[in-house]
N, C-alpha and C positions, 0 to 999 in steps of 0.2 A: 341049381347047385352051386355054382360059380357067384350069382347074386347072395346066395347065404353063407359063402365061404368070405365073401367080400364085407357083408355086414359083421360077420364075426370079428373079422379082422379090425374092423373100425371101433368095434365096441372094446377089443382087448386093448387097443391104442388108446382109447379115452380113458380106460381103467389105470393103464401104467402111466400115461402121464398125470393122472390125479394122484399119483402116489407120490410124486416128487415133492412137492410142497412139504407134506408131513415130514418125508424123509430128510430132508434138507434141516427141517426144525430138530429133528433127533440129533443128526450130526452136530450142528450147531451148540447144541445142550452139552455135547461132549467137549465142548470149547476146540473144535477144529477150527483153524484160521480160516476166516469166510473167503479170503482171497486164494488161499490154498485149495480150499474145499472145489470150490468152482473150477478152478485150473485142472485139478486132477481129475475131476468128472470128465471135461471136455477133451483131456488128453488121453485119457483111457478110450473114450468113445472114438475118436479120431483115428487112434492106433487099431480099433476094432475095424472102423471102415475101410483104412488102407489095408489091412491083412487080409479081412475076410469079405468085404464087398467089392472090393475093386474090380472083379471080374464080373459084378452083375449090374454094372453101368451106373456106380455111384459116385465113381471118381472120374472126371475128365481133366487132365492137367492144363489143357488151355483155359479153363476157367479161372485159374488162379492167376492169370493175366490180365482178368478184367477189374478195372477199376470198380466197377459197380458191386461186384461180389465183396472187395474189401470194404467198401463204405457200408454196405449191409451187415457183414462181419463187426464192423466196428461198432455198430448200433448195438448188435445182439450182445457183444461182449459188455458194454456199458450197461445194458439192462440186465444182465445176471449179476454184474457187481452191484448196482443198486437192489437188486431181489436179495443177495444173501446177506449184504449189510442190513435191509431192512427186516429181514426176518430175524436178525439178532434182537432187533427190538420191539417187535409187534407180535402177535400171534398167529399159529398157523392159520387159522380159520378167516381173520382178516386178510391174511397174504393171498389164500386161495380166492377171495370172494373178490379183492380190490384185483387181482391179476386177471381174472375172467373178465373184467370192464374191457378188456383189450379188445373184444370182439363189438362192444359199443363204439370205439373210438374208430374201427378200421372204415363204416360207412363214412364219417367225419373226413378222414384223412383222404379217402379215395375221392370224395368230393373236392377237396382241396388240389391234391396232386393231379387225379386222372380225371376230373369233371364228371365222375359217376353219379348220377341221380339219385336221390334218397326218396323213396316211396313211403307212403304213410305208415307202412307195418315197420319200416327200419326206424324212422323218426318216433314211433311209439316206442319202439323197443328200446332206444337210446335213452329216452326221457325217463322210463319205467327204471331202467337200470341204473342210472346217475341216481335218482331219488333213493334206489335202494343202496347205493354205496353211501351216501350221506348218512343214513340211519344205521349203517354197519360201522362207519367211524365214529360215530358221536354216539350210539346206543342211548340217543335220547337225552343226553347231558350235553351241558356247556364244554366246549373245547376248551381243553387245558393247553395253551400253546407251547409250554416248555415241556409237555410229556414226552417221554421217550418213545411211548406207543405211536403218539401222532407222527412224529418223526419217522418211526418206521413206515407207519401207513402212508406218507408222502413219498418215501424212498420206492414202495412198492407200487405206488401210482406211478412214480416215474418209469418203473419197468413196465407196466402196462402200456404205456405209451412208447417205448421202443418195441415192443412185441407188435403193436399196430403198424409202427413205421417198418418193420421189417417185412411184414406180410404185405403193405401196398408197394414198397419199393422192389420187393423181390419177385412180385407178380408178373411182371413182364419178362424178366430173366428166365422164370420158370416156362413161361408159355414158349420162348425161344430155344432153351436149351434142355428143358425136361425136370422134373421134380425132383428125382433121386440124384442126379449129379450136382443139381443146385445144394439141395440138403446136404451132401457130402461135402461139399466145398465149404458150404456156411459153417458146418461143424469144425472143420480143419482150421479155418481162418479165425474162428472163435477161440479157438484154443490157441493159437500163436498170438493173437491180439490180447489175450488175458494174462500171459506169460509175465509180461512186466508190472502186472499190479500185484503180485504175491509179494513186492517190494514193500507194499503197505502192511504186510503181515511181521515185519522184522522184529517188533517188539512185542510179538504174540507169538511165544514159542509153541510148534506143533506137538499136539497130543495124539499120534497116529495109532491108537490101540487096534486090535483085532475087530473091534465092533465097529470102530471109526472107519477101518478098510473096508468093512462088510458094507456100511452105507455109501460111501464113494462108489463102490464096484456096484452095487445095486443101481445107483444113479446112472452111472456110465451104461451099464449093460442093458438094463430093464427100460428105464425111464427115460434114456435118450436113445440110444440104438435100438432097441426092442419097439419101443413105443413108434418111433419115426419108419422104421421097417414096416410095421403093420399098418400103420397110417398110409404110407405109401401103396401097400399091398391092396388094402381096402379101395383105394381111388382106382384102381384098375377094373374093378366090375360093379363099382355102385357110383351113383350120380353125387354130384357136389352138395346137391340138397339133401341126401341122405347121408353124405359124411358129416355133414355140419352137425349131426347127433353127437360128436365127439366133444363139442364145446360143454352143454350141460352136463354130460356124463363125467366130466374131467372134474368140474368143480363141486358137482355132489359127491363124488368120491373123496376129493380132498377135505372136504368141509365135515363128512361123516367121521373120517380117519382121525382129522385133527381133534375133533369134540371127544370120541375115544379115548386117543392116545394122551391128550394134555389136558382134558375137561376145559376146554376153552369156553369163555364165558357167554351166555347167549340171554337176552331179554326179550321182551315182546318186541322191543323197537330192531333190534339185530337181527332177531329172527324173521320179522317182516322184511327187514332190508336184504336177507339172504334170499327169500322167495323172490322179490322183486328183482334181483339182480339175476337170478336163473331165468325168470321169465322173460326179462329183456334180452337176455343171450339167445334165448330159444325164437323169440321173434325176429331179431336180427338174423341170427343164422339160419332161419329157414324162408326169409323173405325172398322172392324172385328176384 
């Protein structure tokens, strides 16, 4: 029963994480200033962590004295700035697929930072995934270096790098302090470090309609706090290998919603690329 509950929680976390990219695009299409958008998401999420989950092990005040936590929080904040800016310029499905390549970068960064060896399965997954990324970005056409979509794709690729860095750099902190308090501290520090970036929106007056607040609240409550809560709950009863199913689930949900909501363009090249990225993520995340 516990195993089944853990699997259900992990699946739910994957679905919730997967909804975040298309919901961000919906909000940006309403002209919510991108920096304000991401700051409100994390401010509300942080408030919920402090108010509702503090007594459940999600907040340890001594962690905020750790330079490592603030370093990881800074990288995380930078990644979200590039994601929201990138999603202004590129399609939702491109964003979802490129962000998923973070799973392919983690083994490479782990090799560099912690000397963790890469087996044949991981190498095959990384190569497969990055071939797919090339097909998704180019769609089989020559690159237009001045295009706004390419600029957006590059910003999203930078986000994928920061996600991989956050995972690798926070791994040892999580091993020493526990996943819940580190997650809570990361969300709070990210919110605080994002606050100055809202100055970039001074020439972009906010358009915070009821629909805009719905998207902001959804991202904070469900796609951030809810997703992390169920992911951590799943880790309590399922193995890391089983929990890795969250990665392909997340990208599949994001891409399917993006195509349904925005009619994102897909041709043979980008469709093949999407399959290769998902295959690469599966290979890497299920490797021993």
